[in-house]
py3Dmol code that shows the C-alpha trace and the ligand (Angstrom):
import py3Dmol

protein = """\
ATOM      1  CA  MET A   1     157.773  74.171 158.978  1.00  0.00           C
ATOM      2  CA  ALA A   2     157.829  71.593 156.240  1.00  0.00           C
ATOM      3  CA  ASP A   3     154.602  69.938 157.346  1.00  0.00           C
ATOM      4  CA  ARG A   4     152.492  73.143 157.365  1.00  0.00           C
ATOM      5  CA  LYS A   5     149.225  72.655 155.468  1.00  0.00           C
ATOM      6  CA  ARG A   6     148.658  75.029 152.587  1.00  0.00           C
ATOM      7  CA  PRO A   7     145.097  76.388 152.843  1.00  0.00           C
ATOM      8  CA  LEU A   8     143.510  75.741 149.460  1.00  0.00           C
ATOM      9  CA  LEU A   9     139.873  76.350 150.278  1.00  0.00           C
ATOM     10  CA  PRO A  10     140.300  80.128 150.893  1.00  0.00           C
ATOM     11  CA  PHE A  11     141.947  80.509 147.465  1.00  0.00           C
ATOM     12  CA  ALA A  12     139.088  78.659 145.814  1.00  0.00           C
ATOM     13  CA  LEU A  13     136.523  80.839 147.601  1.00  0.00           C
ATOM     14  CA  ILE A  14     138.357  84.037 146.628  1.00  0.00           C
ATOM     15  CA  ALA A  15     138.513  82.890 142.996  1.00  0.00           C
ATOM     16  CA  LEU A  16     134.761  82.156 143.001  1.00  0.00           C
ATOM     17  CA  ALA A  17     134.005  85.541 144.596  1.00  0.00           C
ATOM     18  CA  VAL A  18     136.072  87.359 141.952  1.00  0.00           C
ATOM     19  CA  LEU A  19     134.259  85.448 139.183  1.00  0.00           C
ATOM     20  CA  ALA A  20     130.876  86.323 140.684  1.00  0.00           C
ATOM     21  CA  VAL A  21     131.766  90.035 140.946  1.00  0.00           C
ATOM     22  CA  LEU A  22     132.979  90.047 137.323  1.00  0.00           C
ATOM     23  CA  ALA A  23     129.789  88.339 136.154  1.00  0.00           C
ATOM     24  CA  PHE A  24     127.564  90.861 137.960  1.00  0.00           C
ATOM     25  CA  ALA A  25     129.681  93.781 136.746  1.00  0.00           C
ATOM     26  CA  ALA A  26     129.350  92.567 133.151  1.00  0.00           C
ATOM     27  CA  GLY A  27     125.583  92.254 133.593  1.00  0.00           C
ATOM     28  CA  ASP A  28     125.368  95.758 135.040  1.00  0.00           C
ATOM     29  CA  ALA A  29     127.460  97.261 132.253  1.00  0.00           C
ATOM     30  CA  ALA A  30     125.291  95.579 129.641  1.00  0.00           C
ATOM     31  CA  THR A  31     122.095  96.919 131.221  1.00  0.00           C
ATOM     32  CA  ALA A  32     123.513 100.431 131.516  1.00  0.00           C
ATOM     33  CA  TRP A  33     124.576 100.329 127.888  1.00  0.00           C
ATOM     34  CA  ALA A  34     121.180  99.064 126.742  1.00  0.00           C
ATOM     35  CA  GLN A  35     119.379 101.821 128.624  1.00  0.00           C
ATOM     36  CA  SER A  36     121.704 104.565 127.422  1.00  0.00           C
ATOM     37  CA  SER A  37     121.481 103.591 123.762  1.00  0.00           C
ATOM     38  CA  THR A  38     118.715 105.132 121.704  1.00  0.00           C
ATOM     39  CA  TYR A  39     117.292 101.712 120.935  1.00  0.00           C
ATOM     40  CA  PRO A  40     118.447  98.826 123.115  1.00  0.00           C
ATOM     41  CA  GLN A  41     119.897  95.972 121.124  1.00  0.00           C
ATOM     42  CA  THR A  42     119.665  92.779 123.112  1.00  0.00           C
ATOM     43  CA  THR A  43     118.584  89.184 122.572  1.00  0.00           C
ATOM     44  CA  LEU A  44     117.600  88.981 126.243  1.00  0.00           C
ATOM     45  CA  GLU A  45     114.397  90.995 125.822  1.00  0.00           C
ATOM     46  CA  PRO A  46     112.637  89.105 123.020  1.00  0.00           C
ATOM     47  CA  LYS A  47     109.624  90.831 121.449  1.00  0.00           C
ATOM     48  CA  SER A  48     108.489  88.104 119.072  1.00  0.00           C
ATOM     49  CA  GLU A  49     107.770  84.382 119.223  1.00  0.00           C
ATOM     50  CA  VAL A  50     110.872  83.593 117.163  1.00  0.00           C
ATOM     51  CA  ALA A  51     113.142  85.652 119.406  1.00  0.00           C
ATOM     52  CA  ARG A  52     111.560  84.109 122.516  1.00  0.00           C
ATOM     53  CA  ALA A  53     112.212  80.584 121.203  1.00  0.00           C
ATOM     54  CA  ILE A  54     115.867  81.512 120.657  1.00  0.00           C
ATOM     55  CA  ASP A  55     116.058  83.094 124.118  1.00  0.00           C
ATOM     56  CA  ASN A  56     114.555  79.950 125.706  1.00  0.00           C
ATOM     57  CA  VAL A  57     117.166  77.749 124.033  1.00  0.00           C
ATOM     58  CA  LEU A  58     119.857  80.093 125.361  1.00  0.00           C
ATOM     59  CA  ASP A  59     118.376  79.970 128.887  1.00  0.00           C
ATOM     60  CA  GLY A  60     118.363  76.149 128.829  1.00  0.00           C
ATOM     61  CA  ILE A  61     121.984  76.007 127.676  1.00  0.00           C
ATOM     62  CA  VAL A  62     123.056  78.532 130.327  1.00  0.00           C
ATOM     63  CA  ILE A  63     121.460  76.396 133.088  1.00  0.00           C
ATOM     64  CA  TRP A  64     123.278  73.271 131.860  1.00  0.00           C
ATOM     65  CA  VAL A  65     126.542  75.169 131.579  1.00  0.00           C
ATOM     66  CA  ILE A  66     126.191  76.462 135.159  1.00  0.00           C
ATOM     67  CA  ILE A  67     125.501  72.922 136.448  1.00  0.00           C
ATOM     68  CA  ILE A  68     128.508  71.533 134.541  1.00  0.00           C
ATOM     69  CA  PHE A  69     130.715  74.383 135.754  1.00  0.00           C
ATOM     70  CA  VAL A  70     129.784  73.878 139.404  1.00  0.00           C
ATOM     71  CA  VAL A  71     130.166  70.069 139.285  1.00  0.00           C
ATOM     72  CA  VAL A  72     133.512  70.183 137.447  1.00  0.00           C
ATOM     73  CA  GLN A  73     134.952  72.930 139.657  1.00  0.00           C
ATOM     74  CA  ALA A  74     133.777  71.149 142.828  1.00  0.00           C
ATOM     75  CA  ALA A  75     135.393  67.900 141.634  1.00  0.00           C
ATOM     76  CA  LEU A  76     138.560  69.791 140.732  1.00  0.00           C
ATOM     77  CA  VAL A  77     138.828  71.616 144.070  1.00  0.00           C
ATOM     78  CA  PHE A  78     138.051  68.395 145.960  1.00  0.00           C
ATOM     79  CA  THR A  79     140.669  66.439 144.012  1.00  0.00           C
ATOM     80  CA  VAL A  80     143.359  69.068 144.406  1.00  0.00           C
ATOM     81  CA  ALA A  81     142.696  69.361 148.146  1.00  0.00           C
ATOM     82  CA  ARG A  82     142.242  65.664 148.860  1.00  0.00           C
ATOM     83  CA  PHE A  83     145.070  64.215 146.761  1.00  0.00           C
ATOM     84  CA  ARG A  84     147.710  66.930 146.935  1.00  0.00           C
ATOM     85  CA  GLN A  85     151.268  65.909 147.790  1.00  0.00           C
ATOM     86  CA  ARG A  86     151.905  65.931 151.521  1.00  0.00           C
ATOM     87  CA  PRO A  87     155.369  65.905 153.083  1.00  0.00           C
ATOM     88  CA  GLY A  88     155.988  62.385 154.231  1.00  0.00           C
ATOM     89  CA  GLY A  89     152.861  61.162 152.508  1.00  0.00           C
ATOM     90  CA  ALA A  90     152.670  57.944 150.570  1.00  0.00           C
ATOM     91  CA  PRO A  91     153.610  58.175 146.859  1.00  0.00           C
ATOM     92  CA  ALA A  92     150.705  58.477 144.454  1.00  0.00           C
ATOM     93  CA  ARG A  93     149.014  55.205 143.614  1.00  0.00           C
ATOM     94  CA  HIS A  94     148.874  54.590 139.876  1.00  0.00           C
ATOM     95  CA  MET A  95     145.809  53.047 138.343  1.00  0.00           C
ATOM     96  CA  HIS A  96     144.761  52.117 134.824  1.00  0.00           C
ATOM     97  CA  GLY A  97     141.180  52.076 133.570  1.00  0.00           C
ATOM     98  CA  ASN A  98     137.903  52.293 135.453  1.00  0.00           C
ATOM     99  CA  THR A  99     134.988  50.958 133.454  1.00  0.00           C
ATOM    100  CA  THR A 100     132.289  52.443 135.694  1.00  0.00           C
ATOM    101  CA  LEU A 101     133.852  55.906 135.562  1.00  0.00           C
ATOM    102  CA  GLU A 102     134.345  55.757 131.786  1.00  0.00           C
ATOM    103  CA  ILE A 103     130.750  54.718 131.130  1.00  0.00           C
ATOM    104  CA  ALA A 104     129.547  57.469 133.478  1.00  0.00           C
ATOM    105  CA  TRP A 105     131.509  60.281 131.828  1.00  0.00           C
ATOM    106  CA  THR A 106     130.466  59.132 128.368  1.00  0.00           C
ATOM    107  CA  LEU A 107     126.780  58.764 129.227  1.00  0.00           C
ATOM    108  CA  ALA A 108     126.394  61.976 131.231  1.00  0.00           C
ATOM    109  CA  PRO A 109     127.485  64.352 128.421  1.00  0.00           C
ATOM    110  CA  ALA A 110     125.415  62.363 125.898  1.00  0.00           C
ATOM    111  CA  ILE A 111     122.301  62.806 128.044  1.00  0.00           C
ATOM    112  CA  ILE A 112     123.019  66.511 128.614  1.00  0.00           C
ATOM    113  CA  LEU A 113     123.557  67.014 124.855  1.00  0.00           C
ATOM    114  CA  ALA A 114     120.215  65.336 124.197  1.00  0.00           C
ATOM    115  CA  PHE A 115     118.521  67.736 126.656  1.00  0.00           C
ATOM    116  CA  ILE A 116     120.118  70.646 124.743  1.00  0.00           C
ATOM    117  CA  ALA A 117     119.622  69.246 121.237  1.00  0.00           C
ATOM    118  CA  VAL A 118     115.908  68.442 121.461  1.00  0.00           C
ATOM    119  CA  PRO A 119     114.702  71.984 122.352  1.00  0.00           C
ATOM    120  CA  THR A 120     117.235  73.483 119.899  1.00  0.00           C
ATOM    121  CA  VAL A 121     116.079  71.373 116.946  1.00  0.00           C
ATOM    122  CA  LYS A 122     112.425  71.946 117.909  1.00  0.00           C
ATOM    123  CA  ALA A 123     112.987  75.722 117.932  1.00  0.00           C
ATOM    124  CA  ILE A 124     114.825  75.613 114.592  1.00  0.00           C
ATOM    125  CA  PHE A 125     112.043  73.664 112.871  1.00  0.00           C
ATOM    126  CA  ALA A 126     109.241  75.670 114.478  1.00  0.00           C
ATOM    127  CA  ASN A 127     110.740  78.883 113.152  1.00  0.00           C
ATOM    128  CA  ALA A 128     111.914  77.645 109.758  1.00  0.00           C
ATOM    129  CA  LYS A 129     108.328  77.061 108.604  1.00  0.00           C
ATOM    130  CA  PRO A 130     107.670  79.322 105.628  1.00  0.00           C
ATOM    131  CA  THR A 131     104.985  81.764 106.615  1.00  0.00           C
ATOM    132  CA  LYS A 132     103.027  83.993 104.329  1.00  0.00           C
ATOM    133  CA  GLY A 133     103.528  87.436 105.768  1.00  0.00           C
ATOM    134  CA  ASP A 134     100.831  90.046 106.317  1.00  0.00           C
ATOM    135  CA  VAL A 135     103.500  92.471 105.146  1.00  0.00           C
ATOM    136  CA  THR A 136     106.248  91.499 102.704  1.00  0.00           C
ATOM    137  CA  VAL A 137     109.418  93.560 102.557  1.00  0.00           C
ATOM    138  CA  ARG A 138     112.364  93.032 100.245  1.00  0.00           C
ATOM    139  CA  VAL A 139     115.546  93.916 102.103  1.00  0.00           C
ATOM    140  CA  VAL A 140     118.525  94.719  99.896  1.00  0.00           C
ATOM    141  CA  GLY A 141     121.948  95.043 101.484  1.00  0.00           C
ATOM    142  CA  HIS A 142     124.328  97.683 100.155  1.00  0.00           C
ATOM    143  CA  GLN A 143     127.761  98.777 101.356  1.00  0.00           C
ATOM    144  CA  TRP A 144     126.791 100.248 103.901  1.00  0.00           C
ATOM    145  CA  TRP A 145     123.067 100.818 104.113  1.00  0.00           C
ATOM    146  CA  TRP A 146     119.756  99.002 103.887  1.00  0.00           C
ATOM    147  CA  GLU A 147     117.166  99.292 101.145  1.00  0.00           C
ATOM    148  CA  PHE A 148     113.593  98.408 102.103  1.00  0.00           C
ATOM    149  CA  GLN A 149     111.129  97.757  99.274  1.00  0.00           C
ATOM    150  CA  TYR A 150     107.447  97.078  99.886  1.00  0.00           C
ATOM    151  CA  PRO A 151     106.367  95.243  96.721  1.00  0.00           C
ATOM    152  CA  GLY A 152     102.711  95.808  96.006  1.00  0.00           C
ATOM    153  CA  MET A 153     102.662  98.927  98.161  1.00  0.00           C
ATOM    154  CA  GLY A 154     104.872 101.003  95.881  1.00  0.00           C
ATOM    155  CA  ILE A 155     107.168 102.066  98.712  1.00  0.00           C
ATOM    156  CA  LEU A 156     110.937 102.285  98.459  1.00  0.00           C
ATOM    157  CA  THR A 157     112.833 103.535 101.484  1.00  0.00           C
ATOM    158  CA  ALA A 158     116.067 103.034 103.392  1.00  0.00           C
ATOM    159  CA  ASN A 159     117.448 102.238 106.833  1.00  0.00           C
ATOM    160  CA  GLU A 160     114.140 102.535 108.699  1.00  0.00           C
ATOM    161  CA  LEU A 161     111.849  99.530 108.407  1.00  0.00           C
ATOM    162  CA  HIS A 162     108.252 100.352 109.335  1.00  0.00           C
ATOM    163  CA  VAL A 163     105.954  97.444 110.217  1.00  0.00           C
ATOM    164  CA  PRO A 164     102.554  97.100 111.922  1.00  0.00           C
ATOM    165  CA  VAL A 165     102.409  95.524 115.390  1.00  0.00           C
ATOM    166  CA  GLY A 166     100.979  92.005 115.681  1.00  0.00           C
ATOM    167  CA  LYS A 167     101.310  91.336 111.938  1.00  0.00           C
ATOM    168  CA  THR A 168     103.681  88.770 110.490  1.00  0.00           C
ATOM    169  CA  VAL A 169     106.479  90.422 108.573  1.00  0.00           C
ATOM    170  CA  ALA A 170     108.020  88.311 105.794  1.00  0.00           C
ATOM    171  CA  LEU A 171     111.415  89.525 104.640  1.00  0.00           C
ATOM    172  CA  GLU A 172     113.112  88.642 101.355  1.00  0.00           C
ATOM    173  CA  LEU A 173     116.816  89.208 101.910  1.00  0.00           C
ATOM    174  CA  GLU A 174     119.087  90.087  98.990  1.00  0.00           C
ATOM    175  CA  SER A 175     122.377  91.871  98.408  1.00  0.00           C
ATOM    176  CA  VAL A 176     123.821  93.870  95.523  1.00  0.00           C
ATOM    177  CA  ASP A 177     127.469  93.609  96.508  1.00  0.00           C
ATOM    178  CA  VAL A 178     128.868  91.437  99.318  1.00  0.00           C
ATOM    179  CA  ILE A 179     127.388  89.272 102.069  1.00  0.00           C
ATOM    180  CA  HIS A 180     125.621  91.220 104.804  1.00  0.00           C
ATOM    181  CA  SER A 181     123.557  89.884 107.696  1.00  0.00           C
ATOM    182  CA  PHE A 182     120.192  91.183 108.864  1.00  0.00           C
ATOM    183  CA  TRP A 183     119.873  91.190 112.646  1.00  0.00           C
ATOM    184  CA  VAL A 184     117.244  92.656 114.937  1.00  0.00           C
ATOM    185  CA  PRO A 185     117.909  90.852 118.233  1.00  0.00           C
ATOM    186  CA  ALA A 186     114.457  91.694 119.636  1.00  0.00           C
ATOM    187  CA  PHE A 187     112.689  89.918 116.762  1.00  0.00           C
ATOM    188  CA  ALA A 188     114.796  87.197 115.166  1.00  0.00           C
ATOM    189  CA  GLY A 189     118.153  85.564 114.711  1.00  0.00           C
ATOM    190  CA  LYS A 190     120.713  86.625 112.149  1.00  0.00           C
ATOM    191  CA  LYS A 191     120.146  85.812 108.486  1.00  0.00           C
ATOM    192  CA  ASP A 192     122.651  86.481 105.709  1.00  0.00           C
ATOM    193  CA  LEU A 193     121.942  88.581 102.636  1.00  0.00           C
ATOM    194  CA  ILE A 194     123.809  86.817  99.836  1.00  0.00           C
ATOM    195  CA  PRO A 195     124.377  88.213  96.331  1.00  0.00           C
ATOM    196  CA  GLY A 196     122.525  86.179  93.707  1.00  0.00           C
ATOM    197  CA  ARG A 197     120.030  84.489  96.002  1.00  0.00           C
ATOM    198  CA  THR A 198     117.042  85.293  98.196  1.00  0.00           C
ATOM    199  CA  ASN A 199     116.913  84.309 101.851  1.00  0.00           C
ATOM    200  CA  HIS A 200     113.782  84.471 103.967  1.00  0.00           C
ATOM    201  CA  LEU A 201     113.092  85.588 107.516  1.00  0.00           C
ATOM    202  CA  TRP A 202     109.811  85.932 109.428  1.00  0.00           C
ATOM    203  CA  PHE A 203     108.769  87.512 112.683  1.00  0.00           C
ATOM    204  CA  THR A 204     105.694  88.999 114.309  1.00  0.00           C
ATOM    205  CA  PRO A 205     106.489  92.029 116.486  1.00  0.00           C
ATOM    206  CA  GLU A 206     104.483  92.079 119.707  1.00  0.00           C
ATOM    207  CA  GLU A 207     105.098  95.645 120.878  1.00  0.00           C
ATOM    208  CA  THR A 208     105.163  99.082 119.289  1.00  0.00           C
ATOM    209  CA  GLY A 209     108.371 101.051 119.525  1.00  0.00           C
ATOM    210  CA  THR A 210     111.682 101.534 117.806  1.00  0.00           C
ATOM    211  CA  PHE A 211     114.079  98.595 117.784  1.00  0.00           C
ATOM    212  CA  ALA A 212     117.744  98.485 116.884  1.00  0.00           C
ATOM    213  CA  GLY A 213     119.160  96.395 114.099  1.00  0.00           C
ATOM    214  CA  GLN A 214     122.603  96.100 112.641  1.00  0.00           C
ATOM    215  CA  CYS A 215     124.566  94.293 109.966  1.00  0.00           C
ATOM    216  CA  ALA A 216     126.051  91.190 111.585  1.00  0.00           C
ATOM    217  CA  GLU A 217     128.439  90.004 108.872  1.00  0.00           C
ATOM    218  CA  PHE A 218     131.714  91.799 108.178  1.00  0.00           C
ATOM    219  CA  CYS A 219     131.176  93.563 104.850  1.00  0.00           C
ATOM    220  CA  GLY A 220     133.924  96.151 104.532  1.00  0.00           C
ATOM    221  CA  ALA A 221     135.198  99.408 105.996  1.00  0.00           C
ATOM    222  CA  SER A 222     131.895 100.651 107.427  1.00  0.00           C
ATOM    223  CA  HIS A 223     130.391  97.322 108.448  1.00  0.00           C
ATOM    224  CA  ALA A 224     130.162  98.658 112.003  1.00  0.00           C
ATOM    225  CA  ASN A 225     128.266 101.711 110.680  1.00  0.00           C
ATOM    226  CA  MET A 226     125.546  99.701 108.966  1.00  0.00           C
ATOM    227  CA  TYR A 227     122.688 100.214 111.407  1.00  0.00           C
ATOM    228  CA  PHE A 228     118.969 100.252 110.855  1.00  0.00           C
ATOM    229  CA  LYS A 229     115.848 100.701 112.898  1.00  0.00           C
ATOM    230  CA  VAL A 230     112.622  98.756 112.968  1.00  0.00           C
ATOM    231  CA  VAL A 231     109.721 101.076 113.737  1.00  0.00           C
ATOM    232  CA  VAL A 232     106.786  98.982 114.979  1.00  0.00           C
ATOM    233  CA  GLN A 233     103.549 100.963 114.758  1.00  0.00           C
ATOM    234  CA  THR A 234      99.846 100.445 115.266  1.00  0.00           C
ATOM    235  CA  GLN A 235      98.033  99.546 112.050  1.00  0.00           C
ATOM    236  CA  GLU A 236      96.654 103.140 111.836  1.00  0.00           C
ATOM    237  CA  GLU A 237     100.116 104.671 112.279  1.00  0.00           C
ATOM    238  CA  PHE A 238     101.573 102.254 109.741  1.00  0.00           C
ATOM    239  CA  ASP A 239      98.828 103.078 107.214  1.00  0.00           C
ATOM    240  CA  ALA A 240      99.461 106.794 107.756  1.00  0.00           C
ATOM    241  CA  TRP A 241     103.197 106.268 107.234  1.00  0.00           C
ATOM    242  CA  ALA A 242     102.553 104.239 104.065  1.00  0.00           C
ATOM    243  CA  ALA A 243     100.207 106.939 102.738  1.00  0.00           C
ATOM    244  CA  GLN A 244     102.815 109.613 103.404  1.00  0.00           C
ATOM    245  CA  GLN A 245     105.510 107.583 101.633  1.00  0.00           C
ATOM    246  CA  LYS A 246     103.331 107.462  98.513  1.00  0.00           C
ATOM    247  CA  ALA A 247     101.947 111.010  98.633  1.00  0.00           C
ATOM    248  CA  PRO A 248     103.186 113.234  95.820  1.00  0.00           C
ATOM    249  CA  VAL A 249     105.493 116.115  96.713  1.00  0.00           C
ATOM    250  CA  ALA A 250     104.859 119.520  95.136  1.00  0.00           C
ATOM    251  CA  ALA A 251     107.754 121.166  93.306  1.00  0.00           C
ATOM    252  CA  PRO A 252     109.277 124.020  95.364  1.00  0.00           C
ATOM    253  CA  ASP A 253     108.283 127.650  94.620  1.00  0.00           C
ATOM    254  CA  SER A 254     110.471 128.916  91.819  1.00  0.00           C
ATOM    255  CA  ALA A 255     111.971 131.776  93.866  1.00  0.00           C
ATOM    256  CA  SER A 256     112.755 129.641  96.932  1.00  0.00           C
ATOM    257  CA  LEU A 257     116.063 128.339  98.221  1.00  0.00           C
ATOM    258  CA  ALA A 258     114.637 124.831  97.771  1.00  0.00           C
ATOM    259  CA  ALA A 259     114.103 125.508  94.043  1.00  0.00           C
ATOM    260  CA  ARG A 260     117.757 126.477  93.756  1.00  0.00           C
ATOM    261  CA  GLY A 261     118.584 123.262  95.604  1.00  0.00           C
ATOM    262  CA  LEU A 262     116.537 121.241  93.108  1.00  0.00           C
ATOM    263  CA  ALA A 263     118.467 122.829  90.226  1.00  0.00           C
ATOM    264  CA  ILE A 264     121.786 121.976  91.881  1.00  0.00           C
ATOM    265  CA  TYR A 265     120.534 118.442  92.565  1.00  0.00           C
ATOM    266  CA  GLN A 266     119.554 117.966  88.910  1.00  0.00           C
ATOM    267  CA  LYS A 267     122.775 119.204  87.381  1.00  0.00           C
ATOM    268  CA  GLY A 268     125.040 117.737  90.047  1.00  0.00           C
ATOM    269  CA  GLN A 269     126.288 114.237  90.727  1.00  0.00           C
ATOM    270  CA  CYS A 270     123.286 113.458  92.940  1.00  0.00           C
ATOM    271  CA  VAL A 271     121.118 112.168  90.082  1.00  0.00           C
ATOM    272  CA  ALA A 272     123.612 109.462  89.148  1.00  0.00           C
ATOM    273  CA  CYS A 273     123.095 107.590  92.408  1.00  0.00           C
ATOM    274  CA  HIS A 274     119.834 108.693  94.031  1.00  0.00           C
ATOM    275  CA  MET A 275     116.202 108.294  93.144  1.00  0.00           C
ATOM    276  CA  ILE A 276     113.546 110.943  93.620  1.00  0.00           C
ATOM    277  CA  ASP A 277     110.369 110.017  91.783  1.00  0.00           C
ATOM    278  CA  GLY A 278     109.979 112.243  88.715  1.00  0.00           C
ATOM    279  CA  VAL A 279     113.382 113.874  89.255  1.00  0.00           C
ATOM    280  CA  SER A 280     116.145 111.246  89.172  1.00  0.00           C
ATOM    281  CA  TYR A 281     116.446 107.493  88.866  1.00  0.00           C
ATOM    282  CA  GLY A 282     119.776 106.449  90.365  1.00  0.00           C
ATOM    283  CA  VAL A 283     119.804 103.170  92.286  1.00  0.00           C
ATOM    284  CA  VAL A 284     123.266 103.194  93.838  1.00  0.00           C
ATOM    285  CA  GLY A 285     122.348 105.223  96.912  1.00  0.00           C
ATOM    286  CA  PRO A 286     119.223 105.432  99.072  1.00  0.00           C
ATOM    287  CA  ASN A 287     115.959 106.700  97.636  1.00  0.00           C
ATOM    288  CA  LEU A 288     115.615 110.364  98.635  1.00  0.00           C
ATOM    289  CA  GLY A 289     111.961 110.806  97.621  1.00  0.00           C
ATOM    290  CA  LYS A 290     110.881 110.974 101.276  1.00  0.00           C
ATOM    291  CA  VAL A 291     114.280 111.424 102.896  1.00  0.00           C
ATOM    292  CA  SER A 292     112.980 113.997 105.370  1.00  0.00           C
ATOM    293  CA  THR A 293     110.507 111.516 106.860  1.00  0.00           C
ATOM    294  CA  ARG A 294     113.465 109.535 108.162  1.00  0.00           C
ATOM    295  CA  ALA A 295     114.866 110.135 111.653  1.00  0.00           C
ATOM    296  CA  THR A 296     118.466 109.373 110.760  1.00  0.00           C
ATOM    297  CA  ILE A 297     120.918 109.598 107.873  1.00  0.00           C
ATOM    298  CA  ALA A 298     123.911 107.473 106.827  1.00  0.00           C
ATOM    299  CA  ALA A 299     122.236 104.177 107.877  1.00  0.00           C
ATOM    300  CA  GLY A 300     121.374 105.203 111.402  1.00  0.00           C
ATOM    301  CA  MET A 301     124.655 106.999 112.184  1.00  0.00           C
ATOM    302  CA  PHE A 302     123.403 110.572 112.655  1.00  0.00           C
ATOM    303  CA  PRO A 303     120.140 112.348 113.486  1.00  0.00           C
ATOM    304  CA  ASN A 304     118.590 113.734 110.310  1.00  0.00           C
ATOM    305  CA  ASP A 305     119.048 117.434 111.123  1.00  0.00           C
ATOM    306  CA  ASP A 306     120.174 120.231 108.785  1.00  0.00           C
ATOM    307  CA  GLU A 307     123.686 120.435 110.186  1.00  0.00           C
ATOM    308  CA  ASN A 308     124.345 116.695 109.844  1.00  0.00           C
ATOM    309  CA  LEU A 309     122.783 116.546 106.382  1.00  0.00           C
ATOM    310  CA  ALA A 310     124.954 119.465 105.178  1.00  0.00           C
ATOM    311  CA  ALA A 311     128.095 117.869 106.624  1.00  0.00           C
ATOM    312  CA  TRP A 312     127.142 114.566 105.002  1.00  0.00           C
ATOM    313  CA  ILE A 313     126.640 116.130 101.546  1.00  0.00           C
ATOM    314  CA  ARG A 314     129.917 118.057 101.920  1.00  0.00           C
ATOM    315  CA  ASN A 315     132.120 115.073 102.775  1.00  0.00           C
ATOM    316  CA  ALA A 316     130.442 111.759 103.470  1.00  0.00           C
ATOM    317  CA  PRO A 317     133.615 109.622 103.551  1.00  0.00           C
ATOM    318  CA  ALA A 318     134.949 111.818 106.377  1.00  0.00           C
ATOM    319  CA  LEU A 319     131.916 110.834 108.467  1.00  0.00           C
ATOM    320  CA  LYS A 320     131.663 107.225 107.342  1.00  0.00           C
ATOM    321  CA  PRO A 321     134.854 105.447 106.284  1.00  0.00           C
ATOM    322  CA  GLY A 322     134.652 104.012 102.787  1.00  0.00           C
ATOM    323  CA  SER A 323     131.338 105.705 101.979  1.00  0.00           C
ATOM    324  CA  LEU A 324     130.650 105.438  98.242  1.00  0.00           C
ATOM    325  CA  MET A 325     129.134 108.925  98.328  1.00  0.00           C
ATOM    326  CA  THR A 326     131.922 111.147  97.025  1.00  0.00           C
ATOM    327  CA  ARG A 327     132.927 114.432  98.636  1.00  0.00           C
ATOM    328  CA  GLN A 328     131.400 117.485  96.990  1.00  0.00           C
ATOM    329  CA  ASP A 329     134.197 120.082  97.127  1.00  0.00           C
ATOM    330  CA  GLN A 330     132.808 121.885  94.089  1.00  0.00           C
ATOM    331  CA  LEU A 331     129.720 122.963  96.010  1.00  0.00           C
ATOM    332  CA  SER A 332     129.704 126.225  97.979  1.00  0.00           C
ATOM    333  CA  ASP A 333     128.181 126.457 101.464  1.00  0.00           C
ATOM    334  CA  GLU A 334     125.214 128.244  99.847  1.00  0.00           C
ATOM    335  CA  ASP A 335     124.807 125.397  97.344  1.00  0.00           C
ATOM    336  CA  ILE A 336     124.748 122.872 100.143  1.00  0.00           C
ATOM    337  CA  ALA A 337     122.267 124.943 102.178  1.00  0.00           C
ATOM    338  CA  ALA A 338     120.037 125.044  99.074  1.00  0.00           C
ATOM    339  CA  LEU A 339     120.326 121.248  98.647  1.00  0.00           C
ATOM    340  CA  VAL A 340     119.378 120.750 102.297  1.00  0.00           C
ATOM    341  CA  ALA A 341     116.402 123.106 101.833  1.00  0.00           C
ATOM    342  CA  TYR A 342     115.301 121.079  98.809  1.00  0.00           C
ATOM    343  CA  LEU A 343     115.684 117.716 100.582  1.00  0.00           C
ATOM    344  CA  ARG A 344     113.602 119.137 103.452  1.00  0.00           C
ATOM    345  CA  THR A 345     110.689 119.454 101.034  1.00  0.00           C
ATOM    346  CA  ARG A 346     110.926 115.713 100.408  1.00  0.00           C
ATOM    347  CA  ARG A 347     108.562 114.538 103.116  1.00  0.00           C
TER     348      ARG A 347
END
"""
ligand_1 = """\
2
CUA
Cu 126.864 94.897 105.899
Cu 128.358 94.203 107.603
"""
view = py3Dmol.view(width=600, height=400)
view.addModel(protein, "pdb")
view.setStyle({"model": 0}, {"cartoon": {"style": "trace"}})
view.addModel(ligand_1, "xyz")
view.setStyle({"model": 1}, {"stick": {}})
view.zoomTo()
view.show()
């Protein structure tokens, strides 16, 4: 049966079907993941003008890529089917050069690139314009957590960036150690935090809610554990949060467990790294002055509950590889419970 035709079209159709199923499966998995995570982290649901401009550029490129894919695959399948070797067929005809074809395949990509480049460059310039923010926040990258300073507001916090909805947020990005990258997909593209210089990033959040962010530049052992949240609030909620961050905290009653915790805090290693206004002035670790107003600890890794906080104080590196917070084997369980009780007064 030497002259039997090999059916090529069915193979091509099967291959396309498999590709389509894979593409839909990937889309489904991504959606399921986004919905199951506490705060979805996706560029495909932009919540600011900047993020929407980036998403539009992506959409345009995806459409061009689909067109190119379909045209190239169709030409490939046609060529393979039409010009395949047939038993008894004439030998292939050799040819050299085809000016029309060469001009066409040079011009077509150039035109497509122009259609991609113009919107891309427009989006870059539109969003690179320096904007004076309604709220200015200095973001300082640390291995492996985020410091958020609100100059002029007297607020110093960590890992949870609070901003008012509909107001332009201007970020000054800095780093104390290595290069990190600030990324909240819902609001803006990635921007590096580079030691010794200040980078700028602007966005105006359009919706209230809690949005996921993450370090997007490999920065050491716990790079993958360097999360943060952006909490977008109404102006009233934001003002209330800001007032709480600045409100003084009364010293604990002298007979309380919290008072014992304060004593342990003051004579322990805590003071070397952490700041609590009026108590300690360390700048290596996060400010703990209002630590119990935060929803998470360890840069978004764990809910800020008593059990997690105790485990974290006991042995941070066991929970977060490379953590610069040293294990505290010298402390008894009672000591740690007292420290937790004290930190719970910091709200
Ligand atoms: Cu910081 Cu990766």
